[in-house]
ZAKOL-36213 format. One line per 4 residues: for each residue z, y, x of C-alpha. Coordinates in Angstrom, 2 decimals, always signed. Example, Ala and Ser with C-alpha at 12.3 -4.5 7.8 and 13.67 -1.06 7.14 Angstrom:
ZAKOL-36213
+7.80 -4.50 +12.30 | +7.14 -1.06 +13.67
//
This chain:
ZAKOL-36213
+0.09 +0.24 -0.22 | +1.40 +2.44 +3.25 | -2.45 +1.35 +4.73 | -4.35 +2.53 +1.52
-2.43 +5.72 +0.72 | -3.26 +6.81 +4.67 | -6.75 +6.39 +4.29 | -6.53 +8.26 +0.78
-5.20 +10.61 +2.57 | -7.62 +10.67 +5.38 | -9.96 +10.59 +3.16 | -9.17 +13.65 +1.04
-8.74 +15.72 +4.44 | -12.22 +15.10 +4.99 | -13.47 +16.09 +1.83 | -11.50 +19.31 +1.85
-12.88 +20.09 +5.47 | -16.58 +19.78 +3.93 | -15.82 +21.88 +1.42 | -14.14 +24.51 +3.14
-17.07 +24.32 +5.43 | -19.94 +24.60 +2.85 | -18.14 +27.56 +1.23 | -18.07 +29.35 +4.80
-21.65 +28.71 +5.52 | -22.42 +29.81 +1.54 | -20.31 +33.36 +2.27 | -21.83 +33.70 +5.18
-25.15 +33.33 +4.16 | -24.65 +35.74 +0.90 | -22.65 +38.72 +3.12 | -26.11 +38.90 +5.48
-28.03 +38.94 +2.41 | -26.12 +41.69 +0.73 | -25.81 +43.95 +4.24 | -29.83 +43.44 +4.51
-31.58 +43.72 +1.13 | -33.61 +46.58 +0.11 | -36.48 +47.08 -2.39 | -40.29 +47.74 -1.35
-42.42 +47.43 -4.04 | -39.70 +44.53 -6.03 | -40.34 +42.63 -2.94 | -36.89 +42.03 -1.22
-36.70 +43.24 +2.54 | -33.72 +41.85 +4.64 | -32.23 +42.44 +7.85 | -33.94 +39.23 +9.57
-31.85 +37.97 +12.61 | -33.94 +38.46 +16.41 | -36.52 +35.56 +16.85 | -38.84 +35.36 +20.16
-42.38 +36.59 +19.33 | -45.31 +33.49 +19.20 | -47.98 +33.60 +21.20 | -49.06 +33.99 +24.86
-48.11 +36.58 +27.10 | -50.84 +39.14 +28.08 | -53.61 +39.77 +25.64 | -54.99 +38.98 +22.43
-58.90 +40.00 +22.39 | -61.07 +42.53 +24.04 | -58.21 +43.79 +26.58 | -55.68 +43.95 +23.71
-51.94 +43.72 +24.66 | -49.25 +41.09 +22.99 | -46.12 +42.78 +21.95 | -43.99 +41.36 +24.62
-46.21 +42.82 +27.05 | -45.86 +46.66 +25.32 | -41.79 +45.82 +26.26 | -42.45 +45.20 +29.56
-44.83 +47.76 +30.34 | -42.60 +50.04 +28.64 | -39.90 +49.35 +30.89 | -41.90 +48.99 +34.29
-44.09 +52.39 +33.65 | -40.28 +54.05 +32.51 | -38.77 +52.80 +35.76 | -41.58 +53.92 +37.96
-41.24 +57.54 +36.63 | -37.67 +57.58 +37.01 | -38.15 +56.63 +40.81 | -40.86 +59.33 +41.43
-38.18 +62.10 +40.51 | -36.82 +63.42 +43.69 | -34.05 +64.73 +41.59 | -32.60 +61.29 +40.67
-28.99 +60.80 +41.41 | -29.59 +57.98 +43.57 | -31.26 +60.43 +46.20 | -28.65 +62.49 +46.50
-26.39 +62.57 +49.63 | -22.88 +64.82 +49.36 | -21.43 +66.25 +52.29 | -17.31 +67.01 +52.66
-17.31 +70.02 +50.60 | -19.11 +68.03 +47.78 | -22.69 +70.41 +48.68 | -25.81 +67.71 +47.55
-29.05 +67.18 +49.34 | -31.47 +65.11 +48.84 | -32.06 +62.03 +50.69 | -35.90 +62.21 +51.56
-36.04 +59.04 +53.43 | -34.56 +57.07 +50.60 | -37.06 +58.95 +48.33 | -40.02 +57.72 +50.42
-38.98 +54.36 +51.06 | -38.27 +53.52 +46.99 | -41.69 +55.24 +46.20 | -43.75 +53.40 +48.82
-41.72 +49.88 +47.63 | -43.02 +50.61 +44.18 | -46.96 +51.26 +45.54 | -49.92 +48.46 +44.93
-50.61 +46.80 +48.38 | -54.06 +47.30 +47.45 | -53.51 +51.19 +47.32 | -51.51 +51.32 +50.39
-54.10 +49.40 +52.46 | -57.00 +51.25 +50.97 | -55.17 +54.89 +51.94 | -53.53 +53.53 +55.53
-49.91 +54.85 +53.38 | -46.77 +54.55 +55.29 | -43.46 +55.40 +54.65 | -44.22 +59.05 +56.38
-47.11 +59.93 +54.28 | -46.35 +58.32 +51.08 | -45.66 +61.66 +49.30 | -49.08 +62.93 +50.09
-50.58 +59.94 +47.94 | -48.22 +60.14 +44.96 | -46.92 +63.19 +42.23 | -44.20 +63.44 +42.26
-41.91 +65.29 +39.45 | -38.21 +67.15 +39.80 | -36.37 +66.36 +36.27 | -36.10 +63.30 +34.15
-38.88 +62.49 +31.77 | -39.60 +59.87 +28.84 | -42.59 +58.16 +29.63 | -44.22 +57.67 +26.47
-47.52 +54.87 +26.58 | -50.67 +56.60 +24.83 | -53.45 +53.98 +25.56 | -53.04 +50.60 +27.68
-55.65 +47.94 +28.42 | -55.11 +44.36 +30.20 | -58.41 +44.87 +32.66 | -57.17 +41.70 +34.50
-55.85 +39.01 +32.90 | -54.63 +36.19 +35.89 | -51.20 +35.42 +37.33 | -50.88 +39.07 +38.30
-52.23 +40.83 +35.27 | -53.65 +44.20 +35.88 | -53.82 +47.13 +33.08 | -54.83 +50.68 +32.89
-52.52 +52.91 +31.53 | -52.32 +56.50 +29.84 | -49.08 +57.74 +29.66 | -47.43 +60.97 +28.46
-44.41 +62.30 +29.93 | -42.26 +63.79 +27.48 | -39.05 +66.10 +28.28 | -35.47 +64.66 +27.26
-35.51 +67.26 +24.40 | -39.04 +65.63 +23.23 | -41.26 +68.33 +24.44 | -44.32 +67.32 +26.18
-44.55 +67.95 +29.34 | -47.64 +66.27 +31.62 | -50.17 +63.16 +31.05 | -50.28 +60.58 +33.79
-53.10 +57.72 +34.43 | -52.28 +54.34 +36.76 | -53.13 +51.05 +37.45 | -49.71 +48.79 +36.40
-49.75 +45.37 +38.15 | -47.26 +42.71 +37.01 | -46.23 +39.30 +37.92 | -44.43 +37.75 +35.08
-43.75 +34.90 +37.00 | -41.38 +36.67 +39.51 | -40.91 +39.63 +37.05 | -42.23 +42.34 +39.92
-44.80 +44.99 +39.41 | -46.84 +47.34 +41.53 | -48.40 +50.82 +40.62 | -51.45 +52.04 +41.89
-51.35 +56.49 +40.98 | -54.81 +57.95 +39.34 | -54.42 +61.44 +40.84 | -57.20 +61.95 +37.99
-57.27 +62.88 +34.56 | -60.04 +60.99 +32.18 | -61.02 +61.63 +28.55 | -59.92 +57.48 +28.20
-59.02 +54.61 +29.74 | -62.08 +53.20 +29.55 | -63.57 +55.30 +32.03 | -61.09 +53.57 +35.11
-63.11 +51.22 +36.99 | -60.94 +49.31 +39.27 | -62.42 +46.51 +41.88 | -59.72 +45.38 +44.03
-56.39 +44.44 +42.79 | -53.03 +43.03 +43.84 | -53.18 +39.17 +44.11 | -49.47 +39.30 +45.79
-46.17 +41.77 +44.87 | -43.63 +40.98 +47.36 | -40.30 +41.59 +45.94 | -38.01 +44.45 +47.07
-34.91 +46.50 +46.36 | -37.09 +48.16 +44.07 | -40.03 +46.65 +42.60 | -38.12 +44.18 +39.85
-37.52 +44.58 +36.42 | -35.77 +42.26 +33.98 | -38.01 +40.49 +31.64 | -37.83 +41.53 +27.56
-38.15 +38.39 +25.50 | -40.03 +40.06 +22.58 | -38.04 +39.74 +19.40 | -39.37 +41.44 +16.28
-36.47 +43.41 +15.79 | -36.97 +44.69 +19.76 | -40.96 +45.82 +18.37 | -39.51 +47.45 +15.74
-37.42 +49.49 +17.23 | -39.71 +50.37 +19.76 | -42.58 +51.34 +17.06 | -40.20 +53.76 +15.36
-39.10 +55.13 +19.21 | -42.96 +55.49 +20.21 | -43.71 +57.17 +16.69 | -40.49 +59.38 +17.00
-41.79 +60.39 +20.77 | -45.42 +60.70 +19.91 | -45.18 +63.28 +16.90 | -42.62 +65.53 +18.47
-44.55 +65.37 +21.94 | -48.24 +65.52 +20.96 | -48.33 +65.26 +16.80 | -52.00 +65.99 +17.29
-52.16 +62.34 +19.08 | -50.02 +60.88 +16.24 | -51.92 +62.02 +13.53 | -54.74 +60.08 +14.54
-52.12 +56.79 +14.14 | -52.86 +57.12 +10.74 | -55.43 +55.51 +8.37 | -58.03 +58.41 +7.57
-57.89 +58.25 +3.93 | -53.69 +58.26 +4.16 | -53.74 +61.06 +6.37 | -55.74 +62.74 +4.35
-53.99 +62.25 +0.95 | -50.45 +62.71 +2.39 | -50.82 +65.96 +4.53 | -54.02 +67.43 +4.02
-54.96 +67.84 +8.00 | -53.60 +67.81 +11.19 | -52.07 +71.47 +10.39 | -50.43 +69.91 +7.33
-48.94 +67.26 +9.37 | -48.06 +69.49 +12.19 | -46.35 +71.88 +10.05 | -44.30 +69.13 +8.46
-42.91 +67.82 +12.17 | -42.24 +71.25 +12.63 | -40.48 +71.52 +9.40 | -38.45 +68.19 +9.86
-37.75 +68.27 +14.09 | -34.21 +67.75 +13.60 | -34.34 +65.05 +11.28 | -37.27 +63.63 +13.13
-34.89 +63.53 +16.64 | -32.16 +61.75 +15.04 | -34.39 +58.71 +13.67 | -32.75 +55.04 +14.00
-34.00 +51.80 +13.04 | -31.58 +50.41 +10.17 | -33.58 +47.23 +8.68 | -37.01 +45.73 +9.40
-39.22 +43.32 +7.88 | -42.13 +41.26 +9.43 | -44.70 +39.83 +8.02 | -47.46 +37.91 +10.03
-50.37 +38.94 +7.42 | -54.01 +37.91 +7.86 | -55.58 +39.45 +11.10 | -52.90 +41.79 +11.77
-48.97 +42.15 +12.06 | -46.83 +44.54 +9.36 | -43.86 +46.00 +10.56 | -41.64 +47.45 +7.55
-38.65 +50.02 +9.08 | -36.10 +51.72 +7.67 | -34.18 +54.46 +8.88 | -30.89 +55.37 +7.95
-31.96 +57.90 +5.07 | -33.71 +54.56 +3.49 | -37.40 +56.20 +4.58 | -40.41 +53.86 +4.92
-41.99 +53.62 +8.25 | -45.35 +51.11 +7.69 | -46.85 +49.48 +11.31 | -50.10 +47.52 +10.75
-51.01 +45.95 +14.16 | -53.66 +44.64 +15.01 | -52.39 +44.32 +18.85 | -49.56 +45.92 +20.19
-51.33 +49.29 +20.96 | -54.31 +49.13 +18.16 | -52.05 +49.77 +15.05 | -51.88 +52.31 +12.16
-48.75 +54.40 +10.26 | -47.76 +54.85 +6.98 | -44.17 +57.05 +6.01 | -43.99 +55.44 +2.58
-45.16 +53.24 -0.16 | -46.42 +55.96 -2.80 | -49.24 +57.99 -1.28 | -51.95 +55.06 -1.59
-50.27 +52.59 -4.72 | -50.30 +48.81 -3.31 | -52.02 +46.49 -5.75 | -48.74 +44.78 -6.41
-47.35 +47.98 -7.92 | -50.26 +48.77 -10.07 | -49.54 +45.20 -11.70 | -45.98 +45.59 -11.55
-46.62 +48.96 -13.47 | -49.45 +47.78 -16.00 | -46.72 +45.07 -17.00 | -43.53 +47.21 -17.31
-42.58 +48.99 -20.35 | -42.37 +52.59 -20.96 | -38.20 +52.85 -19.45 | -39.04 +50.80 -16.60
-42.31 +52.70 -15.87 | -40.20 +55.85 -16.06 | -37.85 +54.54 -13.28 | -40.35 +53.77 -11.40
-41.92 +56.76 -11.28 | -38.69 +58.59 -10.80 | -37.99 +56.20 -8.11 | -41.33 +57.29 -6.31
-40.42 +61.22 -6.94 | -37.18 +60.93 -5.17 | -39.04 +59.03 -2.44 | -40.92 +62.08 -1.88
-37.95 +64.45 -2.51 | -36.21 +62.71 +0.37 | -39.14 +62.39 +2.67 | -39.12 +66.35 +2.36
-42.60 +65.87 +1.31 | -43.30 +68.70 -1.36 | -46.45 +69.25 -1.26 | -47.02 +65.29 -3.03
-43.70 +65.98 -5.16 | -45.47 +69.59 -6.70 | -48.19 +67.73 -7.31 | -46.26 +65.38 -9.49
-44.93 +68.35 -12.19 | -46.50 +68.82 -15.31 | -48.82 +72.37 -15.68 | -46.89 +74.05 -18.41
-44.22 +73.51 -16.23 | -45.10 +75.32 -13.12 | -46.66 +78.05 -15.58 | -43.27 +78.70 -17.32
-41.31 +79.24 -14.54 | -44.52 +79.80 -11.90 | -43.93 +77.67 -9.91 | -45.67 +77.51 -6.50
-46.11 +74.77 -4.18 | -44.10 +77.29 -1.54 | -41.56 +77.99 -4.27 | -40.94 +74.57 -5.36
-39.76 +73.64 -1.74 | -36.62 +76.17 -2.29 | -36.42 +75.16 -6.02 | -35.94 +71.36 -4.88
-33.47 +72.33 -2.05 | -31.34 +74.08 -3.96 | -31.52 +71.51 -7.49 | -31.13 +68.40 -5.25
-29.57 +67.09 -2.31 | -31.43 +66.61 +0.97 | -31.21 +62.53 +0.47 | -30.24 +61.14 -2.82
-29.38 +58.19 -4.44 | -30.24 +58.02 -8.20 | -28.39 +56.17 -10.58 | -30.23 +56.02 -14.33
-27.94 +56.89 -16.77 | -29.42 +57.47 -20.46 | -32.85 +56.97 -21.33 | -34.30 +58.47 -24.73
-37.94 +58.14 -26.52 | -38.85 +61.60 -27.43 | -42.92 +60.44 -28.48 | -44.77 +57.29 -27.50
-45.85 +58.78 -24.01 | -43.40 +61.10 -23.35 | -39.55 +60.04 -22.40 | -36.76 +61.69 -21.11
-34.01 +59.88 -18.88 | -30.55 +61.69 -17.37 | -30.04 +60.61 -13.69 | -27.02 +61.20 -11.54
-27.72 +62.14 -8.37 | -25.09 +61.82 -4.90 | -25.58 +62.53 -1.48 | -27.19 +59.20 +0.54
-25.58 +60.74 +3.74 | -21.97 +60.59 +2.13 | -21.46 +64.26 +3.33 | -21.20 +65.78 -0.29
-18.90 +64.33 -3.07 | -20.87 +66.43 -5.72 | -22.54 +64.19 -8.50 | -25.51 +66.12 -9.89
-26.88 +65.16 -13.60 | -30.41 +65.94 -14.10 | -32.43 +65.33 -17.24 | -36.37 +64.26 -16.42
-39.02 +65.15 -19.36 | -41.74 +62.86 -18.22 | -45.08 +62.14 -19.68 | -47.23 +58.70 -19.01
-50.93 +59.39 -18.43 | -53.69 +56.89 -17.86 | -53.20 +54.09 -15.10 | -50.25 +55.00 -13.07
-50.76 +58.91 -13.51 | -47.46 +60.98 -14.71 | -46.38 +64.42 -15.24 | -43.04 +65.61 -15.09
-40.71 +68.66 -15.76 | -36.47 +68.72 -15.12 | -33.57 +71.42 -16.42 | -34.01 +74.02 -13.91
-31.07 +75.80 -13.98
//
């Protein structure tokens, strides 16, 4: 009897442990889902766990580079630009009175260590004359890749690189061209400076390449295992630095139809960047989604204000950008809208309107206003910006409160707005009158007092 009781007790303990483990797994899974979900055209966007990028290192097609290569190239070129800064703290010498000077021998040795062997041989470069062949800088810069192409795909991979030098305050300072050689097996690199300007990297013609990169104290890098999370962060940082330092170049990252619909022209985009510069500087990736589409990779990123950034990448440096999901409606949005009730349609349209307000897209949100509403209050596109700033929060959370059908196609909805950033505890109640039009079109007004 005692033996039977012992078996029963052991069995019960095992069952209880199994139940505890199952509950723990379920709770952990649920907490991840609850903490990482958001909506994009009614599709769930989750904060994904990091995972290695699939595929080989180097190129995809036509000299295009893959995502892991981009991460490592970006690391190497920033390391190079950091080392040619003669005011880098690693070059400073201090005397007994704490006065500083530059260790010129260390500057020359470090830069020499980074140079391509073929470049050194071709120009008879030594540590004594190395500064005659390398353009140095006197400040810290961010090195932002503009164009990269793989021009030799062997054990030592060689890339033509066109970069922008940007100050730490995100102001464009200069552009540089060079050849970057990378030994992915040994995690070493070398650089051949190209001390001239090109219209694009296709003009760069190189016939001699390094076939060996000997390790030294300065030419090694830590390999980056390219995860979707790291690529998402890289893309958002790249976008931020490009639009702040070179908005005319960044404008070309948008699809032509999207750019014209969203900003009108390049000057409209430059104006948008100038007005929102402070916010753009502080952007960070909060959530992301990667999807493997047919022929390209899609990265959907949300920042801390729940604004969208959508990167469609054929390869790592061949991509287009969209900043929202409303400028050009997706087929999924149209299908959902067609089958929705009038109340649901109004909610979808209000959500779209406040996406525009949260984006400070007053040009597009102004076009949502009913003509009679604009005329009654003499609202222009310019004056609407100030009205919106006074009436709404800079970043709004929406809560739908009360719905009323005024007529078959005109509806009233009371919404409660709260500050998305949490800086204000104020609540704002706004009544929106909306008339549903053909297709997905609508026009609206709100109590302006």
